[in-house]
Structures are given as structure tokens and as C-alpha cells.
MIRODO-46949 format. One record per residue (C-alpha): x, y, z; residue in one letter; residue number from 1. Coordinates in Angstrom, 2 decimals. Example, Ala and Ser with C-alpha at 12.3 -4.5 7.8 and 13.67 -1.06 7.14 Angstrom:
(rec (12.30,-4.50,7.80),"A",1);
(rec (13.67,-1.06,7.14),"S",2);
This chain:
(rec (26.75,21.67,75.10),"X",1);
(rec (29.00,18.68,74.44),"X",2);
(rec (32.01,19.87,72.42),"X",3);
(rec (35.18,18.58,70.78),"X",4);
(rec (38.44,20.53,70.55),"X",5);
(rec (39.99,20.86,67.12),"X",6);
(rec (43.63,21.94,67.49),"X",7);
(rec (46.64,22.58,65.33),"X",8);
(rec (49.79,24.68,65.76),"X",9);
(rec (47.93,27.98,65.31),"X",10);
(rec (44.27,27.52,66.08),"X",11);
(rec (41.84,25.87,68.45),"X",12);
(rec (38.06,25.76,68.40),"X",13);
(rec (35.28,23.87,70.15),"X",14);
(rec (32.97,22.05,67.73),"X",15);
(rec (29.53,21.61,69.34),"X",16);
(rec (27.48,18.42,69.31),"X",17);
(rec (24.71,20.20,67.39),"X",18);
(rec (25.55,22.14,64.23),"X",19);
(rec (22.88,24.02,62.33),"X",20);
(rec (22.74,23.05,58.67),"X",21);
(rec (21.70,25.75,56.21),"X",22);
(rec (21.14,23.96,52.89),"X",23);
(rec (17.51,25.12,53.03),"X",24);
(rec (18.42,28.82,52.84),"X",25);
(rec (17.22,28.94,49.26),"X",26);
(rec (16.30,32.59,48.65),"X",27);
(rec (17.88,36.00,48.92),"X",28);
(rec (14.64,37.79,49.77),"X",29);
(rec (13.81,35.94,53.00),"X",30);
(rec (16.49,37.26,55.35),"X",31);
(rec (13.94,38.09,58.03),"X",32);
(rec (12.78,34.45,58.15),"X",33);
(rec (16.27,32.95,58.03),"X",34);
(rec (17.69,35.44,60.54),"X",35);
(rec (14.98,34.42,63.02),"X",36);
(rec (16.06,30.78,62.69),"X",37);
(rec (19.74,31.63,63.14),"X",38);
(rec (18.93,33.80,66.14),"X",39);
(rec (16.94,30.95,67.69),"X",40);
(rec (19.84,28.54,67.24),"X",41);
(rec (22.27,30.93,68.94),"X",42);
(rec (19.78,31.74,71.71),"X",43);
(rec (19.56,28.02,72.46),"X",44);
(rec (23.35,27.77,72.81),"X",45);
(rec (24.42,27.04,69.24),"X",46);
(rec (27.75,28.18,67.81),"X",47);
(rec (28.39,26.28,64.55),"X",48);
(rec (26.87,26.77,61.08),"X",49);
(rec (27.28,24.34,58.19),"X",50);
(rec (27.01,25.54,54.60),"X",51);
(rec (28.59,24.82,51.21),"X",52);
(rec (29.56,26.55,47.99),"X",53);
(rec (27.17,24.34,46.04),"X",54);
(rec (24.13,24.76,48.27),"X",55);
(rec (21.02,25.76,46.35),"X",56);
(rec (22.93,26.12,43.08),"X",57);
(rec (20.54,23.54,41.65),"X",58);
(rec (17.71,26.09,41.99),"X",59);
(rec (16.98,29.03,39.73),"X",60);
(rec (18.71,32.05,41.32),"X",61);
(rec (19.83,29.75,44.14),"X",62);
(rec (23.59,30.13,43.79),"X",63);
(rec (25.28,31.83,46.76),"X",64);
(rec (22.06,31.89,48.81),"X",65);
(rec (23.07,29.76,51.81),"X",66);
(rec (26.47,31.38,52.29),"X",67);
(rec (24.99,34.78,51.47),"X",68);
(rec (22.37,34.57,54.21),"X",69);
(rec (24.99,33.59,56.77),"X",70);
(rec (27.27,36.41,55.70),"X",71);
(rec (24.54,39.04,55.91),"X",72);
(rec (23.35,37.70,59.27),"X",73);
(rec (26.86,37.75,60.80),"X",74);
(rec (27.37,41.30,59.56),"X",75);
(rec (24.00,42.40,60.96),"X",76);
(rec (24.65,40.75,64.33),"X",77);
(rec (28.36,41.60,64.50),"X",78);
(rec (29.10,38.09,65.72),"X",79);
(rec (31.62,36.62,63.26),"X",80);
(rec (34.18,35.89,65.99),"X",81);
(rec (31.57,34.07,68.06),"X",82);
(rec (30.50,31.70,65.29),"X",83);
(rec (32.15,28.62,63.84),"X",84);
(rec (31.59,28.61,60.08),"X",85);
(rec (32.01,25.35,58.17),"X",86);
(rec (31.78,25.46,54.40),"X",87);
(rec (32.53,22.99,51.65),"X",88);
(rec (34.05,23.19,48.19),"X",89);
(rec (35.16,20.98,45.33),"X",90);
(rec (31.65,19.65,44.67),"X",91);
(rec (31.06,18.31,41.14),"X",92);
(rec (28.60,20.00,38.83),"X",93);
(rec (25.14,18.60,39.50),"X",94);
(rec (24.80,17.55,35.87),"X",95);
(rec (27.31,14.74,36.50),"X",96);
(rec (28.49,13.95,40.02),"X",97);
(rec (31.17,11.62,38.65),"X",98);
(rec (33.15,14.43,37.01),"X",99);
(rec (35.15,15.77,39.93),"X",100);
(rec (36.24,19.33,40.63),"X",101);
(rec (39.33,18.76,42.74),"X",102);
(rec (42.04,20.58,40.81),"X",103);
(rec (43.99,23.31,42.58),"X",104);
(rec (42.25,25.95,40.47),"X",105);
(rec (38.76,24.66,41.28),"X",106);
(rec (39.38,24.25,45.01),"X",107);
(rec (40.99,27.68,45.28),"X",108);
(rec (38.14,29.26,43.32),"X",109);
(rec (35.61,27.73,45.70),"X",110);
(rec (37.29,28.83,48.93),"X",111);
(rec (37.88,32.34,47.58),"X",112);
(rec (34.30,32.68,46.36),"X",113);
(rec (32.97,31.34,49.68),"X",114);
(rec (34.93,33.94,51.61),"X",115);
(rec (33.63,36.68,49.33),"X",116);
(rec (29.99,35.65,49.72),"X",117);
(rec (30.30,35.02,53.46),"X",118);
(rec (31.92,38.43,53.89),"X",119);
(rec (34.79,37.10,55.95),"X",120);
(rec (38.52,36.57,55.46),"X",121);
(rec (38.52,33.03,56.86),"X",122);
(rec (36.31,30.04,57.55),"X",123);
(rec (36.87,27.93,60.61),"X",124);
(rec (36.65,24.62,58.75),"X",125);
(rec (36.85,23.97,55.01),"X",126);
(rec (35.72,20.58,53.72),"X",127);
(rec (36.14,18.99,50.32),"X",128);
(rec (32.63,18.01,49.33),"X",129);
(rec (33.17,14.82,47.31),"X",130);
(rec (36.07,12.52,46.52),"X",131);
(rec (37.63,11.17,43.35),"X",132);
(rec (39.77,8.16,44.16),"X",133);
(rec (41.49,8.35,40.77),"X",134);
(rec (43.25,11.52,41.99),"X",135);
(rec (46.22,10.77,44.21),"X",136);
(rec (46.19,12.39,47.64),"X",137);
(rec (49.57,13.91,46.77),"X",138);
(rec (47.70,16.26,44.43),"X",139);
(rec (45.07,17.23,46.98),"X",140);
(rec (46.78,17.59,50.35),"X",141);
(rec (49.26,20.35,49.35),"X",142);
(rec (46.32,22.45,48.10),"X",143);
(rec (44.44,22.08,51.39),"X",144);
(rec (47.61,22.77,53.34),"X",145);
(rec (48.13,26.01,51.43),"X",146);
(rec (44.61,27.11,52.32),"X",147);
(rec (45.41,26.69,56.02),"X",148);
(rec (48.84,28.32,55.72),"X",149);
(rec (47.23,31.31,53.98),"X",150);
(rec (44.77,31.67,56.88),"X",151);
(rec (41.75,31.25,54.62),"X",152);
(rec (40.70,28.22,56.68),"X",153);
(rec (41.83,27.28,60.16),"X",154);
(rec (41.14,23.56,59.76),"X",155);
(rec (40.51,21.21,56.86),"X",156);
(rec (38.28,18.18,56.54),"X",157);
(rec (36.36,16.14,54.02),"X",158);
(rec (32.75,15.29,53.23),"X",159);
(rec (31.78,11.94,51.73),"X",160);
(rec (35.26,10.44,51.84),"X",161);
(rec (35.84,6.84,52.84),"X",162);
(rec (38.05,6.30,55.85),"X",163);
(rec (40.65,4.43,53.80),"X",164);
(rec (41.23,7.61,51.78),"X",165);
(rec (41.35,9.77,54.90),"X",166);
(rec (43.99,7.47,56.34),"X",167);
(rec (46.01,7.55,53.13),"X",168);
(rec (45.74,11.35,52.90),"X",169);
(rec (46.82,11.86,56.50),"X",170);
(rec (49.73,9.48,56.12),"X",171);
(rec (50.92,11.57,53.17),"X",172);
(rec (50.41,14.77,55.16),"X",173);
(rec (52.44,13.41,58.09),"X",174);
(rec (55.27,12.31,55.80),"X",175);
(rec (55.45,15.75,54.14),"X",176);
(rec (54.79,18.05,57.09),"X",177);
(rec (51.36,19.14,55.86),"X",178);
(rec (48.15,19.99,57.71),"X",179);
(rec (46.07,16.80,58.03),"X",180);
(rec (42.38,16.17,57.60),"X",181);
(rec (40.94,16.68,61.08),"X",182);
(rec (37.22,16.03,60.70),"X",183);
(rec (34.95,14.03,58.41),"X",184);
(rec (31.35,14.64,57.35),"X",185);
(rec (29.26,11.67,56.24),"X",186);
(rec (25.66,10.45,56.22),"X",187);
(rec (25.07,9.08,59.71),"X",188);
(rec (21.98,8.60,61.83),"X",189);
(rec (20.22,6.03,63.99),"X",190);
(rec (18.68,4.63,60.81),"X",191);
(rec (20.25,1.86,58.80),"X",192);
(rec (21.29,3.31,55.46),"X",193);
(rec (23.50,2.51,52.49),"X",194);
(rec (24.62,4.18,49.29),"X",195);
(rec (22.31,1.83,47.38),"X",196);
(rec (19.34,3.08,49.39),"X",197);
(rec (20.37,6.68,48.70),"X",198);
(rec (20.77,6.08,44.98),"X",199);
(rec (24.01,8.09,44.87),"X",200);
(rec (27.33,6.25,44.97),"X",201);
(rec (29.27,9.49,45.55),"X",202);
(rec (27.79,9.72,49.06),"X",203);
(rec (29.38,7.91,51.98),"X",204);
(rec (27.24,6.51,54.78),"X",205);
(rec (28.30,5.04,58.09),"X",206);
(rec (28.64,1.26,57.98),"X",207);
(rec (30.45,-1.33,60.08),"X",208);
(rec (33.79,-0.82,58.30),"X",209);
(rec (33.69,2.96,58.54),"X",210);
(rec (32.44,2.82,62.13),"X",211);
(rec (35.29,0.55,63.24),"X",212);
(rec (37.86,2.99,61.84),"X",213);
(rec (36.30,6.00,63.55),"X",214);
(rec (36.27,4.12,66.86),"X",215);
(rec (39.85,2.90,66.48),"X",216);
(rec (41.16,6.36,65.59),"X",217);
(rec (38.80,8.37,67.84),"X",218);
(rec (38.21,10.55,64.78),"X",219);
(rec (35.52,13.27,64.91),"X",220);
(rec (32.52,13.10,62.61),"X",221);
(rec (30.02,15.65,61.38),"X",222);
(rec (26.85,13.70,60.63),"X",223);
(rec (24.56,15.01,57.90),"X",224);
(rec (20.93,13.86,57.85),"X",225);
(rec (21.33,12.89,61.54),"X",226);
(rec (17.57,12.58,61.98),"X",227);
(rec (17.14,10.44,58.85),"X",228);
(rec (15.26,13.31,57.21),"X",229);
(rec (12.58,13.20,59.88),"X",230);
(rec (11.86,9.46,59.56),"X",231);
(rec (11.68,8.81,63.30),"X",232);
(rec (10.15,12.13,64.34),"X",233);
(rec (7.41,12.11,61.73),"X",234);
(rec (6.38,8.50,62.09),"X",235);
(rec (6.57,8.62,65.88),"X",236);
(rec (4.02,11.44,65.69),"X",237);
(rec (1.72,9.35,63.50),"X",238);
(rec (2.48,10.91,60.13),"X",239);
(rec (2.13,8.73,57.06),"X",240);
(rec (5.05,6.73,55.70),"X",241);
(rec (4.13,8.32,52.36),"X",242);
(rec (5.64,11.55,53.65),"X",243);
(rec (9.05,9.89,53.87),"X",244);
(rec (11.15,9.58,50.72),"X",245);
(rec (10.32,6.16,49.36),"X",246);
(rec (13.12,3.61,49.57),"X",247);
(rec (15.56,5.64,51.65),"X",248);
(rec (14.61,4.79,55.21),"X",249);
(rec (11.47,2.67,55.08),"X",250);
(rec (12.74,-0.84,55.80),"X",251);
(rec (12.00,-3.64,58.24),"X",252);
(rec (15.14,-2.80,60.22),"X",253);
(rec (14.31,0.90,60.49),"X",254);
(rec (10.67,0.29,61.40),"X",255);
(rec (11.93,-1.95,64.22),"X",256);
(rec (14.23,0.84,65.36),"X",257);
(rec (11.33,3.28,65.19),"X",258);
(rec (9.43,1.15,67.72),"X",259);
(rec (12.40,1.34,70.08),"X",260);
(rec (12.61,5.12,69.70),"X",261);
(rec (8.92,5.47,70.52),"X",262);
(rec (9.33,3.28,73.60),"X",263);
(rec (12.35,5.23,74.88),"X",264);
(rec (10.58,8.54,74.24),"X",265);
(rec (7.79,7.45,76.56),"X",266);
(rec (10.23,6.24,79.22),"X",267);
(rec (12.34,9.40,79.38),"X",268);
(rec (9.62,11.83,78.26),"X",269);
(rec (11.63,13.28,75.40),"X",270);
(rec (10.82,14.03,71.75),"X",271);
(rec (11.98,11.57,69.06),"X",272);
(rec (14.35,14.23,67.70),"X",273);
(rec (16.12,14.41,71.06),"X",274);
(rec (16.44,10.62,71.27),"X",275);
(rec (17.99,10.15,67.82),"X",276);
(rec (20.38,13.07,68.32),"X",277);
(rec (21.25,11.79,71.79),"X",278);
(rec (22.11,8.46,70.22),"X",279);
(rec (24.79,10.13,68.09),"X",280);
(rec (26.06,12.07,71.12),"X",281);
(rec (26.62,8.73,72.85),"X",282);
(rec (29.05,7.19,70.36),"X",283);
(rec (32.64,6.33,71.39),"X",284);
(rec (33.94,9.03,69.02),"X",285);
(rec (32.71,12.63,68.83),"X",286);
(rec (29.77,13.36,66.54),"X",287);
(rec (28.47,16.80,65.64),"X",288);
(rec (24.97,16.33,64.23),"X",289);
(rec (24.31,18.73,61.35),"X",290);
(rec (20.58,19.13,61.82),"X",291);
(rec (18.21,21.15,59.67),"X",292);
(rec (15.07,22.90,60.87),"X",293);
(rec (12.79,25.41,59.17),"X",294);
(rec (10.79,26.46,62.22),"X",295);
(rec (11.89,28.03,65.51),"X",296);
(rec (10.10,25.40,67.60),"X",297);
(rec (11.97,22.64,65.74),"X",298);
(rec (15.30,24.29,66.53),"X",299);
(rec (14.35,24.67,70.18),"X",300);
(rec (13.28,21.02,70.32),"X",301);
(rec (16.43,19.73,68.60),"X",302);
(rec (18.68,21.82,70.82),"X",303);
(rec (17.22,19.95,73.78),"X",304);
(rec (19.62,17.17,72.80),"X",305);
(rec (22.79,19.24,73.20),"X",306);
(rec (23.77,17.50,76.45),"X",307);
(rec (21.87,14.23,75.99),"X",308);
(rec (24.03,11.11,76.43),"X",309);
(rec (22.74,7.57,76.90),"X",310);
(rec (24.46,4.90,78.98),"X",311);
(rec (25.64,1.64,77.41),"X",312);
(rec (22.59,-0.25,78.59),"X",313);
(rec (20.21,2.16,76.86),"X",314);
(rec (22.30,2.08,73.68),"X",315);
(rec (22.15,-1.71,73.61),"X",316);
(rec (18.36,-1.62,73.94),"X",317);
(rec (18.15,0.74,71.00),"X",318);
(rec (20.55,-1.16,68.79),"X",319);
(rec (19.53,-4.78,69.40),"X",320);
């Protein structure tokens, strides 16, 4: 498995190229099903789980489910020390994503509640789940630093933050001797995508400006929706475009990229999922793809990309 070393003065961990995302763990009465999926991920070489305080809270009786499943599974398997747990806090209420929850009290509530539900005294990485650019980084970074100093999280990062804010936050952290943001999670895949296409301006997607900063700073990324919600895999297998969320990925540019994926799949005899994940593995900065799968065979197929890297010539063919 391709990995990236996160390090600070006290901790070090190896983030894998393929992280298993658990936003689909929606119920508390399906542990047998979810445990089988988690076991399959580990059996295939996986070590990192991505969850969030807010996951499934939009569903009736959905609050705590994703973190709760992970906590019960780790307890049952006795494998907490072997797993990298990434969770996220500070997400706005779903009734209005533009009213932020980034006060000290709200962030501390989220990390403490996450630890309680996960049944652990620390998470490996804690991410803030949305940004609010009207709040100065001087109000945010000391809170995150305190979480690391307390041992509740070993590393801090952000989800859906623009790189300009990350740079500003880390400059403040450096000037004040605080723990910096060390990893960023954004919407990133082989597909062309924008916030307009997503219909949510609180999400951040990879674009040319963001990409240039990540390359320049060799800054690690966790990519959510790395398979464009199945766009390439489903269409490459002949499924109808109607099965893909209308307006998000169906475009002339992405249909042209789909044709290139299909061609490369035939040449190297690999599944579309492996090709699109391999594309992210091949970037000049580290990418951990946070993939989601609800069936064991899908996990096994996706994990086939854990060491897949394309040369520059192949990347050019895909991108042109």
C-alpha cells in the first residue's frame, strides 16, 4: 500500500492511499453487515477509516451511527491500535450550512462526543468539517492546538477549506508555536467538477488554483468522492446515465474522460474503479482516496488500486 507519513513532535502515522469511508453506516441494528465490510477492508490491507460527527444525523435515528459502528467493531476486534481513525467536527446544522459551528465550545463538544461514541480516548486525525471565512484563524487554531496537546487527537486537518485559508492558518500557527493543519480533505476525482455543479458553495473541489498550491507545497490530500460517485464505473459497465445524479458529473468533458478510462481499462485489464483510484495515486502530492463501498466485492475490487501508479505518459493520455 502506498502511504504518507504524518509527523509531529509526539506522533507519527502512515496514512494509506485508500481510506474506507463510512458515511453509509446508517443504522445501529446492522452491525453484522457493517462488520463484514470493515473486516474485508482490513483483510485487503486497509488501515484507515473516515467518519464524522455529523454522518447520518440527517436521518431519523441516524445520529452517532457511523462512529458508533466503528467503535463497536474496534472493541469487538480488539484492534484500536492497528487502525487509523479520522473523524470530523464543526459541521453546521443541516438546516442551514451557512451558519457555522466553529466556536471553541462547539468544536470541543464535537471531539468529546466523537471520542465517547467511538469508545476511544483519542482519534488519529481530527478535521474541521466546513469553514467560515468570517472567523479569523486566530480564533480557530488555538482550539485545534489544544485538542492535540490534550492528546484527544494526534493530528489536525480540515475538510472543505480553500488552500488560501490553510496557508493563512498555518502561518498563524508557525508564528505562535501551534500545531499546524497537516492534511486537507476536499472533493477530488478524475472527473471535472465545481461547486456550481455540486449545488453547495460550502464544499471545496479541486480546481487549477487549488491543485497548483498542493503541488507547490507537496501537501497531502484526502479525496472524498474519489470515484465521482460511481460515474466512471457504472457507465463503463453499461449502466444508464439516469443512474448518475443529474448535473453533477454528466458533462461533455467527463464523458470524454469516460471514453479514456474505458480504453485504458481494456489495455491494462483493470476495472474502472482501479483506474480512477490509480489516477489519484499518481499525482505529484500524496492523495488518500476516501472510497465508499457497500459490498465486499466492491471493497476487494477498489483495494486492487492500493499500489497502482501510472507513468507520466499514461497520465497525459488520460488528461488530454
